[in-house]
PDB file of N, CA, C and O in Angstrom:
ATOM      1  N   MET A   1     128.142 -85.987 190.976  1.00  0.00           N
ATOM      2  CA  MET A   1     127.001 -86.846 190.852  1.00  0.00           C
ATOM      3  C   MET A   1     126.253 -86.866 192.179  1.00  0.00           C
ATOM      4  O   MET A   1     126.846 -87.181 193.211  1.00  0.00           O
ATOM      5  N   LYS A   2     124.992 -86.543 192.173  1.00  0.00           N
ATOM      6  CA  LYS A   2     124.275 -86.596 193.435  1.00  0.00           C
ATOM      7  C   LYS A   2     123.534 -87.915 193.558  1.00  0.00           C
ATOM      8  O   LYS A   2     123.039 -88.470 192.577  1.00  0.00           O
ATOM      9  N   LYS A   3     123.473 -88.398 194.780  1.00  0.00           N
ATOM     10  CA  LYS A   3     122.840 -89.686 195.045  1.00  0.00           C
ATOM     11  C   LYS A   3     121.480 -89.464 195.683  1.00  0.00           C
ATOM     12  O   LYS A   3     121.285 -88.498 196.420  1.00  0.00           O
ATOM     13  N   LYS A   4     120.539 -90.360 195.402  1.00  0.00           N
ATOM     14  CA  LYS A   4     119.206 -90.257 195.964  1.00  0.00           C
ATOM     15  C   LYS A   4     119.086 -90.962 197.304  1.00  0.00           C
ATOM     16  O   LYS A   4     118.339 -90.512 198.172  1.00  0.00           O
ATOM     17  N   GLY A   5     119.804 -92.056 197.485  1.00  0.00           N
ATOM     18  CA  GLY A   5     119.697 -92.787 198.730  1.00  0.00           C
ATOM     19  C   GLY A   5     120.449 -94.101 198.669  1.00  0.00           C
ATOM     20  O   GLY A   5     121.284 -94.332 197.794  1.00  0.00           O
ATOM     21  N   PHE A   6     120.129 -94.945 199.620  1.00  0.00           N
ATOM     22  CA  PHE A   6     120.841 -96.214 199.751  1.00  0.00           C
ATOM     23  C   PHE A   6     120.579 -97.129 198.561  1.00  0.00           C
ATOM     24  O   PHE A   6     121.522 -97.616 197.937  1.00  0.00           O
ATOM     25  N   LEU A   7     119.326 -97.364 198.242  1.00  0.00           N
ATOM     26  CA  LEU A   7     118.971 -98.221 197.119  1.00  0.00           C
ATOM     27  C   LEU A   7     118.553 -97.436 195.894  1.00  0.00           C
ATOM     28  O   LEU A   7     118.779 -97.872 194.765  1.00  0.00           O
ATOM     29  N   PHE A   8     117.949 -96.287 196.109  1.00  0.00           N
ATOM     30  CA  PHE A   8     117.429 -95.503 194.999  1.00  0.00           C
ATOM     31  C   PHE A   8     118.472 -94.488 194.554  1.00  0.00           C
ATOM     32  O   PHE A   8     118.894 -93.628 195.327  1.00  0.00           O
ATOM     33  N   ILE A   9     118.875 -94.602 193.311  1.00  0.00           N
ATOM     34  CA  ILE A   9     119.932 -93.754 192.773  1.00  0.00           C
ATOM     35  C   ILE A   9     119.342 -92.757 191.784  1.00  0.00           C
ATOM     36  O   ILE A   9     118.250 -92.966 191.257  1.00  0.00           O
ATOM     37  N   SER A  10     120.065 -91.685 191.538  1.00  0.00           N
ATOM     38  CA  SER A  10     119.613 -90.678 190.585  1.00  0.00           C
ATOM     39  C   SER A  10     119.781 -91.193 189.162  1.00  0.00           C
ATOM     40  O   SER A  10     120.459 -92.192 188.925  1.00  0.00           O
ATOM     41  N   CYS A  11     119.166 -90.511 188.238  1.00  0.00           N
ATOM     42  CA  CYS A  11     119.265 -90.870 186.821  1.00  0.00           C
ATOM     43  C   CYS A  11     120.718 -90.767 186.359  1.00  0.00           C
ATOM     44  O   CYS A  11     121.192 -91.623 185.613  1.00  0.00           O
ATOM     45  N   GLU A  12     121.421 -89.731 186.796  1.00  0.00           N
ATOM     46  CA  GLU A  12     122.814 -89.540 186.401  1.00  0.00           C
ATOM     47  C   GLU A  12     123.693 -90.673 186.892  1.00  0.00           C
ATOM     48  O   GLU A  12     124.556 -91.159 186.162  1.00  0.00           O
ATOM     49  N   GLU A  13     123.472 -91.098 188.144  1.00  0.00           N
ATOM     50  CA  GLU A  13     124.265 -92.193 188.679  1.00  0.00           C
ATOM     51  C   GLU A  13     123.926 -93.500 187.962  1.00  0.00           C
ATOM     52  O   GLU A  13     124.805 -94.328 187.721  1.00  0.00           O
ATOM     53  N   ALA A  14     122.652 -93.680 187.625  1.00  0.00           N
ATOM     54  CA  ALA A  14     122.242 -94.882 186.896  1.00  0.00           C
ATOM     55  C   ALA A  14     122.909 -94.924 185.523  1.00  0.00           C
ATOM     56  O   ALA A  14     123.333 -95.991 185.079  1.00  0.00           O
ATOM     57  N   GLN A  15     123.007 -93.787 184.850  1.00  0.00           N
ATOM     58  CA  GLN A  15     123.663 -93.742 183.547  1.00  0.00           C
ATOM     59  C   GLN A  15     125.150 -94.053 183.691  1.00  0.00           C
ATOM     60  O   GLN A  15     125.721 -94.753 182.855  1.00  0.00           O
ATOM     61  N   TYR A  16     125.768 -93.543 184.732  1.00  0.00           N
ATOM     62  CA  TYR A  16     127.184 -93.814 184.986  1.00  0.00           C
ATOM     63  C   TYR A  16     127.406 -95.305 185.230  1.00  0.00           C
ATOM     64  O   TYR A  16     128.338 -95.895 184.683  1.00  0.00           O
ATOM     65  N   ILE A  17     126.557 -95.907 186.044  1.00  0.00           N
ATOM     66  CA  ILE A  17     126.675 -97.340 186.328  1.00  0.00           C
ATOM     67  C   ILE A  17     126.392 -98.152 185.071  1.00  0.00           C
ATOM     68  O   ILE A  17     127.026 -99.180 184.836  1.00  0.00           O
ATOM     69  N   CYS A  18     125.448 -97.697 184.271  1.00  0.00           N
ATOM     70  CA  CYS A  18     125.124 -98.361 183.008  1.00  0.00           C
ATOM     71  C   CYS A  18     126.350 -98.394 182.100  1.00  0.00           C
ATOM     72  O   CYS A  18     126.659 -99.424 181.501  1.00  0.00           O
ATOM     73  N   ASP A  19     127.039 -97.271 182.004  1.00  0.00           N
ATOM     74  CA  ASP A  19     128.261 -97.206 181.193  1.00  0.00           C
ATOM     75  C   ASP A  19     129.321 -98.164 181.740  1.00  0.00           C
ATOM     76  O   ASP A  19     129.981 -98.864 180.971  1.00  0.00           O
ATOM     77  N   LYS A  20     129.485 -98.198 183.058  1.00  0.00           N
ATOM     78  CA  LYS A  20     130.454 -99.097 183.666  1.00  0.00           C
ATOM     79  C   LYS A  20     130.068-100.553 183.417  1.00  0.00           C
ATOM     80  O   LYS A  20     130.932-101.388 183.151  1.00  0.00           O
ATOM     81  N   ALA A  21     128.789-100.853 183.501  1.00  0.00           N
ATOM     82  CA  ALA A  21     128.322-102.231 183.310  1.00  0.00           C
ATOM     83  C   ALA A  21     128.571-102.708 181.883  1.00  0.00           C
ATOM     84  O   ALA A  21     128.831-103.891 181.666  1.00  0.00           O
ATOM     85  N   GLN A  22     128.495-101.810 180.914  1.00  0.00           N
ATOM     86  CA  GLN A  22     128.734-102.184 179.523  1.00  0.00           C
ATOM     87  C   GLN A  22     130.156-102.695 179.322  1.00  0.00           C
ATOM     88  O   GLN A  22     130.402-103.502 178.425  1.00  0.00           O
ATOM     89  N   TYR A  23     131.087-102.238 180.142  1.00  0.00           N
ATOM     90  CA  TYR A  23     132.483-102.646 180.028  1.00  0.00           C
ATOM     91  C   TYR A  23     132.897-103.566 181.172  1.00  0.00           C
ATOM     92  O   TYR A  23     134.087-103.722 181.447  1.00  0.00           O
ATOM     93  N   ASP A  24     131.915-104.177 181.839  1.00  0.00           N
ATOM     94  CA  ASP A  24     132.140-105.109 182.949  1.00  0.00           C
ATOM     95  C   ASP A  24     132.994-104.506 184.057  1.00  0.00           C
ATOM     96  O   ASP A  24     133.830-105.193 184.644  1.00  0.00           O
ATOM     97  N   GLU A  25     132.789-103.226 184.344  1.00  0.00           N
ATOM     98  CA  GLU A  25     133.524-102.547 185.401  1.00  0.00           C
ATOM     99  C   GLU A  25     132.644-102.246 186.617  1.00  0.00           C
ATOM    100  O   GLU A  25     133.141-101.757 187.631  1.00  0.00           O
ATOM    101  N   ALA A  26     131.350-102.532 186.526  1.00  0.00           N
ATOM    102  CA  ALA A  26     130.435-102.249 187.628  1.00  0.00           C
ATOM    103  C   ALA A  26     130.453-103.396 188.633  1.00  0.00           C
ATOM    104  O   ALA A  26     130.547-104.567 188.265  1.00  0.00           O
ATOM    105  N   SER A  27     130.361-103.033 189.906  1.00  0.00           N
ATOM    106  CA  SER A  27     130.321-104.055 190.951  1.00  0.00           C
ATOM    107  C   SER A  27     128.934-104.694 190.994  1.00  0.00           C
ATOM    108  O   SER A  27     127.986-104.194 190.389  1.00  0.00           O
ATOM    109  N   LEU A  28     128.836-105.789 191.708  1.00  0.00           N
ATOM    110  CA  LEU A  28     127.557-106.475 191.857  1.00  0.00           C
ATOM    111  C   LEU A  28     126.533-105.560 192.524  1.00  0.00           C
ATOM    112  O   LEU A  28     125.365-105.550 192.135  1.00  0.00           O
ATOM    113  N   TRP A  29     126.960-104.798 193.519  1.00  0.00           N
ATOM    114  CA  TRP A  29     126.069-103.869 194.231  1.00  0.00           C
ATOM    115  C   TRP A  29     125.571-102.766 193.284  1.00  0.00           C
ATOM    116  O   TRP A  29     124.394-102.406 193.318  1.00  0.00           O
ATOM    117  N   GLU A  30     126.454-102.238 192.455  1.00  0.00           N
ATOM    118  CA  GLU A  30     126.056-101.205 191.501  1.00  0.00           C
ATOM    119  C   GLU A  30     125.049-101.758 190.499  1.00  0.00           C
ATOM    120  O   GLU A  30     124.071-101.091 190.162  1.00  0.00           O
ATOM    121  N   LYS A  31     125.289-102.973 190.027  1.00  0.00           N
ATOM    122  CA  LYS A  31     124.348-103.599 189.090  1.00  0.00           C
ATOM    123  C   LYS A  31     122.990-103.815 189.739  1.00  0.00           C
ATOM    124  O   LYS A  31     121.954-103.651 189.094  1.00  0.00           O
ATOM    125  N   PHE A  32     122.995-104.182 191.011  1.00  0.00           N
ATOM    126  CA  PHE A  32     121.750-104.371 191.746  1.00  0.00           C
ATOM    127  C   PHE A  32     120.958-103.060 191.821  1.00  0.00           C
ATOM    128  O   PHE A  32     119.757-103.033 191.554  1.00  0.00           O
ATOM    129  N   LYS A  33     121.648-101.977 192.188  1.00  0.00           N
ATOM    130  CA  LYS A  33     120.993-100.670 192.266  1.00  0.00           C
ATOM    131  C   LYS A  33     120.495-100.217 190.896  1.00  0.00           C
ATOM    132  O   LYS A  33     119.427 -99.615 190.786  1.00  0.00           O
ATOM    133  N   LEU A  34     121.274-100.509 189.850  1.00  0.00           N
ATOM    134  CA  LEU A  34     120.856-100.159 188.488  1.00  0.00           C
ATOM    135  C   LEU A  34     119.592-100.914 188.111  1.00  0.00           C
ATOM    136  O   LEU A  34     118.678-100.336 187.522  1.00  0.00           O
ATOM    137  N   ASN A  35     119.530-102.194 188.443  1.00  0.00           N
ATOM    138  CA  ASN A  35     118.337-102.983 188.122  1.00  0.00           C
ATOM    139  C   ASN A  35     117.097-102.477 188.840  1.00  0.00           C
ATOM    140  O   ASN A  35     115.997-102.518 188.289  1.00  0.00           O
ATOM    141  N   ILE A  36     117.268-102.001 190.064  1.00  0.00           N
ATOM    142  CA  ILE A  36     116.132-101.398 190.772  1.00  0.00           C
ATOM    143  C   ILE A  36     115.659-100.157 190.019  1.00  0.00           C
ATOM    144  O   ILE A  36     114.460 -99.962 189.823  1.00  0.00           O
ATOM    145  N   ARG A  37     116.601 -99.328 189.602  1.00  0.00           N
ATOM    146  CA  ARG A  37     116.259 -98.112 188.857  1.00  0.00           C
ATOM    147  C   ARG A  37     115.598 -98.460 187.521  1.00  0.00           C
ATOM    148  O   ARG A  37     114.626 -97.819 187.121  1.00  0.00           O
ATOM    149  N   LEU A  38     116.122 -99.469 186.837  1.00  0.00           N
ATOM    150  CA  LEU A  38     115.562 -99.878 185.549  1.00  0.00           C
ATOM    151  C   LEU A  38     114.133-100.390 185.679  1.00  0.00           C
ATOM    152  O   LEU A  38     113.355-100.297 184.730  1.00  0.00           O
ATOM    153  N   SER A  39     113.782-100.926 186.840  1.00  0.00           N
ATOM    154  CA  SER A  39     112.450-101.494 187.031  1.00  0.00           C
ATOM    155  C   SER A  39     111.344-100.441 187.018  1.00  0.00           C
ATOM    156  O   SER A  39     110.191-100.775 186.748  1.00  0.00           O
ATOM    157  N   TRP A  40     111.666 -99.175 187.304  1.00  0.00           N
ATOM    158  CA  TRP A  40     110.607 -98.179 187.364  1.00  0.00           C
ATOM    159  C   TRP A  40     110.871 -96.902 186.557  1.00  0.00           C
ATOM    160  O   TRP A  40     109.960 -96.092 186.393  1.00  0.00           O
ATOM    161  N   CYS A  41     112.079 -96.706 186.056  1.00  0.00           N
ATOM    162  CA  CYS A  41     112.390 -95.447 185.365  1.00  0.00           C
ATOM    163  C   CYS A  41     112.505 -95.676 183.855  1.00  0.00           C
ATOM    164  O   CYS A  41     113.434 -96.339 183.392  1.00  0.00           O
ATOM    165  N   LYS A  42     111.564 -95.128 183.099  1.00  0.00           N
ATOM    166  CA  LYS A  42     111.598 -95.352 181.651  1.00  0.00           C
ATOM    167  C   LYS A  42     112.719 -94.568 180.977  1.00  0.00           C
ATOM    168  O   LYS A  42     113.179 -94.977 179.911  1.00  0.00           O
ATOM    169  N   ILE A  43     113.168 -93.478 181.546  1.00  0.00           N
ATOM    170  CA  ILE A  43     114.281 -92.711 180.983  1.00  0.00           C
ATOM    171  C   ILE A  43     115.576 -93.520 181.085  1.00  0.00           C
ATOM    172  O   ILE A  43     116.353 -93.591 180.134  1.00  0.00           O
ATOM    173  N   THR A  44     115.792 -94.124 182.247  1.00  0.00           N
ATOM    174  CA  THR A  44     116.985 -94.956 182.437  1.00  0.00           C
ATOM    175  C   THR A  44     116.915 -96.198 181.548  1.00  0.00           C
ATOM    176  O   THR A  44     117.930 -96.618 180.993  1.00  0.00           O
ATOM    177  N   ARG A  45     115.722 -96.789 181.409  1.00  0.00           N
ATOM    178  CA  ARG A  45     115.573 -97.950 180.520  1.00  0.00           C
ATOM    179  C   ARG A  45     115.900 -97.589 179.081  1.00  0.00           C
ATOM    180  O   ARG A  45     116.544 -98.369 178.380  1.00  0.00           O
ATOM    181  N   ALA A  46     115.463 -96.409 178.628  1.00  0.00           N
ATOM    182  CA  ALA A  46     115.757 -95.969 177.262  1.00  0.00           C
ATOM    183  C   ALA A  46     117.256 -95.755 177.085  1.00  0.00           C
ATOM    184  O   ALA A  46     117.824 -96.147 176.066  1.00  0.00           O
ATOM    185  N   TYR A  47     117.899 -95.136 178.073  1.00  0.00           N
ATOM    186  CA  TYR A  47     119.350 -94.930 178.018  1.00  0.00           C
ATOM    187  C   TYR A  47     120.063 -96.278 177.961  1.00  0.00           C
ATOM    188  O   TYR A  47     120.981 -96.465 177.162  1.00  0.00           O
ATOM    189  N   TYR A  48     119.639 -97.216 178.809  1.00  0.00           N
ATOM    190  CA  TYR A  48     120.242 -98.545 178.861  1.00  0.00           C
ATOM    191  C   TYR A  48     120.076 -99.263 177.522  1.00  0.00           C
ATOM    192  O   TYR A  48     121.012 -99.889 177.023  1.00  0.00           O
ATOM    193  N   LYS A  49     118.887 -99.166 176.952  1.00  0.00           N
ATOM    194  CA  LYS A  49     118.616 -99.817 175.663  1.00  0.00           C
ATOM    195  C   LYS A  49     119.504 -99.236 174.561  1.00  0.00           C
ATOM    196  O   LYS A  49     120.107 -99.983 173.791  1.00  0.00           O
ATOM    197  N   ASN A  50     119.585 -97.910 174.486  1.00  0.00           N
ATOM    198  CA  ASN A  50     120.414 -97.256 173.472  1.00  0.00           C
ATOM    199  C   ASN A  50     121.896 -97.570 173.667  1.00  0.00           C
ATOM    200  O   ASN A  50     122.618 -97.797 172.696  1.00  0.00           O
ATOM    201  N   ASN A  51     122.344 -97.582 174.911  1.00  0.00           N
ATOM    202  CA  ASN A  51     123.737 -97.873 175.221  1.00  0.00           C
ATOM    203  C   ASN A  51     124.088 -99.309 174.824  1.00  0.00           C
ATOM    204  O   ASN A  51     125.153 -99.564 174.261  1.00  0.00           O
ATOM    205  N   THR A  52     123.188-100.232 175.120  1.00  0.00           N
ATOM    206  CA  THR A  52     123.400-101.636 174.763  1.00  0.00           C
ATOM    207  C   THR A  52     123.448-101.809 173.252  1.00  0.00           C
ATOM    208  O   THR A  52     124.299-102.530 172.733  1.00  0.00           O
ATOM    209  N   MET A  53     122.535-101.148 172.548  1.00  0.00           N
ATOM    210  CA  MET A  53     122.488-101.244 171.092  1.00  0.00           C
ATOM    211  C   MET A  53     123.758-100.658 170.471  1.00  0.00           C
ATOM    212  O   MET A  53     124.311-101.242 169.539  1.00  0.00           O
ATOM    213  N   LEU A  54     124.221 -99.529 170.969  1.00  0.00           N
ATOM    214  CA  LEU A  54     125.439 -98.907 170.462  1.00  0.00           C
ATOM    215  C   LEU A  54     126.652 -99.817 170.661  1.00  0.00           C
ATOM    216  O   LEU A  54     127.455 -99.993 169.745  1.00  0.00           O
ATOM    217  N   THR A  55     126.784-100.390 171.847  1.00  0.00           N
ATOM    218  CA  THR A  55     127.892-101.296 172.127  1.00  0.00           C
ATOM    219  C   THR A  55     127.851-102.506 171.201  1.00  0.00           C
ATOM    220  O   THR A  55     128.886-102.939 170.696  1.00  0.00           O
ATOM    221  N   LYS A  56     126.664-103.049 170.979  1.00  0.00           N
ATOM    222  CA  LYS A  56     126.511-104.208 170.094  1.00  0.00           C
ATOM    223  C   LYS A  56     126.918-103.859 168.667  1.00  0.00           C
ATOM    224  O   LYS A  56     127.630-104.627 168.020  1.00  0.00           O
ATOM    225  N   LYS A  57     126.473-102.711 168.174  1.00  0.00           N
ATOM    226  CA  LYS A  57     126.796-102.300 166.807  1.00  0.00           C
ATOM    227  C   LYS A  57     128.295-102.048 166.632  1.00  0.00           C
ATOM    228  O   LYS A  57     128.858-102.373 165.587  1.00  0.00           O
ATOM    229  N   ILE A  58     128.931-101.480 167.630  1.00  0.00           N
ATOM    230  CA  ILE A  58     130.377-101.233 167.555  1.00  0.00           C
ATOM    231  C   ILE A  58     131.132-102.556 167.497  1.00  0.00           C
ATOM    232  O   ILE A  58     132.088-102.697 166.735  1.00  0.00           O
ATOM    233  N   LYS A  59     130.699-103.526 168.303  1.00  0.00           N
ATOM    234  CA  LYS A  59     131.367-104.829 168.294  1.00  0.00           C
ATOM    235  C   LYS A  59     131.163-105.546 166.962  1.00  0.00           C
ATOM    236  O   LYS A  59     132.058-106.252 166.497  1.00  0.00           O
ATOM    237  N   GLU A  60     129.985-105.371 166.339  1.00  0.00           N
ATOM    238  CA  GLU A  60     129.680-106.018 165.063  1.00  0.00           C
ATOM    239  C   GLU A  60     130.340-105.342 163.869  1.00  0.00           C
ATOM    240  O   GLU A  60     130.427-105.943 162.799  1.00  0.00           O
ATOM    241  N   SER A  61     130.800-104.126 164.024  1.00  0.00           N
ATOM    242  CA  SER A  61     131.240-103.319 162.896  1.00  0.00           C
ATOM    243  C   SER A  61     132.502-103.824 162.207  1.00  0.00           C
ATOM    244  O   SER A  61     132.695-103.558 161.020  1.00  0.00           O
ATOM    245  N   ASN A  62     133.358-104.539 162.913  1.00  0.00           N
ATOM    246  CA  ASN A  62     134.610-105.050 162.345  1.00  0.00           C
ATOM    247  C   ASN A  62     135.439-103.944 161.688  1.00  0.00           C
ATOM    248  O   ASN A  62     135.965-104.125 160.590  1.00  0.00           O
ATOM    249  N   VAL A  63     135.548-102.826 162.349  1.00  0.00           N
ATOM    250  CA  VAL A  63     136.317-101.702 161.838  1.00  0.00           C
ATOM    251  C   VAL A  63     137.798-102.019 161.951  1.00  0.00           C
ATOM    252  O   VAL A  63     138.267-102.469 162.996  1.00  0.00           O
ATOM    253  N   GLU A  64     138.527-101.784 160.880  1.00  0.00           N
ATOM    254  CA  GLU A  64     139.963-101.991 160.899  1.00  0.00           C
ATOM    255  C   GLU A  64     140.647-100.636 161.034  1.00  0.00           C
ATOM    256  O   GLU A  64     140.399 -99.722 160.248  1.00  0.00           O
ATOM    257  N   CYS A  65     141.494-100.521 162.021  1.00  0.00           N
ATOM    258  CA  CYS A  65     142.212 -99.276 162.266  1.00  0.00           C
ATOM    259  C   CYS A  65     143.551 -99.288 161.535  1.00  0.00           C
ATOM    260  O   CYS A  65     144.095-100.342 161.207  1.00  0.00           O
ATOM    261  N   LEU A  66     144.056 -98.100 161.295  1.00  0.00           N
ATOM    262  CA  LEU A  66     145.375 -97.980 160.675  1.00  0.00           C
ATOM    263  C   LEU A  66     146.454 -98.384 161.668  1.00  0.00           C
ATOM    264  O   LEU A  66     146.334 -98.153 162.871  1.00  0.00           O
ATOM    265  N   ASP A  67     147.503 -98.988 161.143  1.00  0.00           N
ATOM    266  CA  ASP A  67     148.608 -99.323 162.028  1.00  0.00           C
ATOM    267  C   ASP A  67     149.357 -98.035 162.382  1.00  0.00           C
ATOM    268  O   ASP A  67     149.274 -97.053 161.645  1.00  0.00           O
ATOM    269  N   PRO A  68     150.078 -98.030 163.488  1.00  0.00           N
ATOM    270  CA  PRO A  68     150.754 -96.811 163.960  1.00  0.00           C
ATOM    271  C   PRO A  68     151.727 -96.203 162.949  1.00  0.00           C
ATOM    272  O   PRO A  68     151.829 -94.980 162.854  1.00  0.00           O
ATOM    273  N   ASN A  69     152.440 -97.038 162.195  1.00  0.00           N
ATOM    274  CA  ASN A  69     153.389 -96.505 161.208  1.00  0.00           C
ATOM    275  C   ASN A  69     152.673 -95.742 160.103  1.00  0.00           C
ATOM    276  O   ASN A  69     153.134 -94.683 159.678  1.00  0.00           O
ATOM    277  N   CYS A  70     151.558 -96.270 159.642  1.00  0.00           N
ATOM    278  CA  CYS A  70     150.778 -95.599 158.600  1.00  0.00           C
ATOM    279  C   CYS A  70     150.252 -94.258 159.115  1.00  0.00           C
ATOM    280  O   CYS A  70     150.286 -93.254 158.403  1.00  0.00           O
ATOM    281  N   LYS A  71     149.764 -94.252 160.361  1.00  0.00           N
ATOM    282  CA  LYS A  71     149.277 -93.007 160.962  1.00  0.00           C
ATOM    283  C   LYS A  71     150.389 -91.964 161.036  1.00  0.00           C
ATOM    284  O   LYS A  71     150.184 -90.786 160.744  1.00  0.00           O
ATOM    285  N   LYS A  72     151.572 -92.430 161.437  1.00  0.00           N
ATOM    286  CA  LYS A  72     152.718 -91.533 161.579  1.00  0.00           C
ATOM    287  C   LYS A  72     153.083 -90.908 160.229  1.00  0.00           C
ATOM    288  O   LYS A  72     153.336 -89.707 160.141  1.00  0.00           O
ATOM    289  N   ASN A  73     153.106 -91.735 159.183  1.00  0.00           N
ATOM    290  CA  ASN A  73     153.411 -91.236 157.842  1.00  0.00           C
ATOM    291  C   ASN A  73     152.370 -90.246 157.351  1.00  0.00           C
ATOM    292  O   ASN A  73     152.707 -89.230 156.744  1.00  0.00           O
ATOM    293  N   MET A  74     151.114 -90.539 157.613  1.00  0.00           N
ATOM    294  CA  MET A  74     150.044 -89.623 157.209  1.00  0.00           C
ATOM    295  C   MET A  74     150.177 -88.287 157.924  1.00  0.00           C
ATOM    296  O   MET A  74     149.976 -87.233 157.321  1.00  0.00           O
ATOM    297  N   LYS A  75     150.519 -88.329 159.218  1.00  0.00           N
ATOM    298  CA  LYS A  75     150.695 -87.098 159.989  1.00  0.00           C
ATOM    299  C   LYS A  75     151.847 -86.274 159.432  1.00  0.00           C
ATOM    300  O   LYS A  75     151.740 -85.053 159.313  1.00  0.00           O
ATOM    301  N   LYS A  76     152.959 -86.944 159.086  1.00  0.00           N
ATOM    302  CA  LYS A  76     154.105 -86.235 158.501  1.00  0.00           C
ATOM    303  C   LYS A  76     153.711 -85.564 157.190  1.00  0.00           C
ATOM    304  O   LYS A  76     154.053 -84.405 156.955  1.00  0.00           O
ATOM    305  N   GLU A  77     152.992 -86.290 156.338  1.00  0.00           N
ATOM    306  CA  GLU A  77     152.559 -85.729 155.055  1.00  0.00           C
ATOM    307  C   GLU A  77     151.610 -84.556 155.255  1.00  0.00           C
ATOM    308  O   GLU A  77     151.691 -83.557 154.540  1.00  0.00           O
ATOM    309  N   LEU A  78     150.715 -84.674 156.223  1.00  0.00           N
ATOM    310  CA  LEU A  78     149.774 -83.588 156.505  1.00  0.00           C
ATOM    311  C   LEU A  78     150.520 -82.363 157.027  1.00  0.00           C
ATOM    312  O   LEU A  78     150.261 -81.242 156.590  1.00  0.00           O
ATOM    313  N   ASP A  79     151.438 -82.574 157.951  1.00  0.00           N
ATOM    314  CA  ASP A  79     152.233 -81.457 158.477  1.00  0.00           C
ATOM    315  C   ASP A  79     153.026 -80.781 157.360  1.00  0.00           C
ATOM    316  O   ASP A  79     153.118 -79.554 157.309  1.00  0.00           O
ATOM    317  N   LYS A  80     153.590 -81.582 156.478  1.00  0.00           N
ATOM    318  CA  LYS A  80     154.352 -81.046 155.345  1.00  0.00           C
ATOM    319  C   LYS A  80     153.448 -80.214 154.434  1.00  0.00           C
ATOM    320  O   LYS A  80     153.832 -79.129 153.997  1.00  0.00           O
ATOM    321  N   ALA A  81     152.249 -80.722 154.151  1.00  0.00           N
ATOM    322  CA  ALA A  81     151.306 -79.999 153.294  1.00  0.00           C
ATOM    323  C   ALA A  81     150.857 -78.694 153.942  1.00  0.00           C
ATOM    324  O   ALA A  81     150.677 -77.686 153.259  1.00  0.00           O
ATOM    325  N   ILE A  82     150.679 -78.713 155.245  1.00  0.00           N
ATOM    326  CA  ILE A  82     150.275 -77.500 155.962  1.00  0.00           C
ATOM    327  C   ILE A  82     151.378 -76.450 155.894  1.00  0.00           C
ATOM    328  O   ILE A  82     151.100 -75.270 155.685  1.00  0.00           O
ATOM    329  N   LYS A  83     152.633 -76.877 156.070  1.00  0.00           N
ATOM    330  CA  LYS A  83     153.770 -75.958 156.006  1.00  0.00           C
ATOM    331  C   LYS A  83     153.890 -75.355 154.608  1.00  0.00           C
ATOM    332  O   LYS A  83     154.135 -74.158 154.461  1.00  0.00           O
ATOM    333  N   GLU A  84     153.716 -76.188 153.587  1.00  0.00           N
ATOM    334  CA  GLU A  84     153.796 -75.702 152.203  1.00  0.00           C
ATOM    335  C   GLU A  84     152.685 -74.697 151.928  1.00  0.00           C
ATOM    336  O   GLU A  84     152.899 -73.697 151.243  1.00  0.00           O
ATOM    337  N   GLN A  85     151.501 -74.967 152.462  1.00  0.00           N
ATOM    338  CA  GLN A  85     150.356 -74.083 152.248  1.00  0.00           C
ATOM    339  C   GLN A  85     150.574 -72.739 152.938  1.00  0.00           C
ATOM    340  O   GLN A  85     150.150 -71.698 152.435  1.00  0.00           O
ATOM    341  N   ALA A  86     151.241 -72.769 154.099  1.00  0.00           N
ATOM    342  CA  ALA A  86     151.489 -71.543 154.850  1.00  0.00           C
ATOM    343  C   ALA A  86     152.504 -70.649 154.158  1.00  0.00           C
ATOM    344  O   ALA A  86     152.465 -69.430 154.321  1.00  0.00           O
ATOM    345  N   ASN A  87     153.405 -71.230 153.393  1.00  0.00           N
ATOM    346  CA  ASN A  87     154.448 -70.451 152.721  1.00  0.00           C
ATOM    347  C   ASN A  87     153.964 -69.856 151.452  1.00  0.00           C
ATOM    348  O   ASN A  87     154.720 -69.169 150.765  1.00  0.00           O
TER     349      ASN A  87
END
């Protein structure tokens, strides 16, 4: 990742900080630099908007995952079917 300077960051670094900020992993200084970039860069603003919308939709989705035992059984059945198909 290349940096532009002390306060002014590259688009790539802004996207990286944006991703970190979505998961509350960005420092206060990184958020400050991101906000400076967001104030003048429409590409970074679009990325930030899309990233925020995606995170919101994932949280709203209420997706239920399979429990580990069910996954394990499915994998065994799939492996068995593959072996039978190969023979």
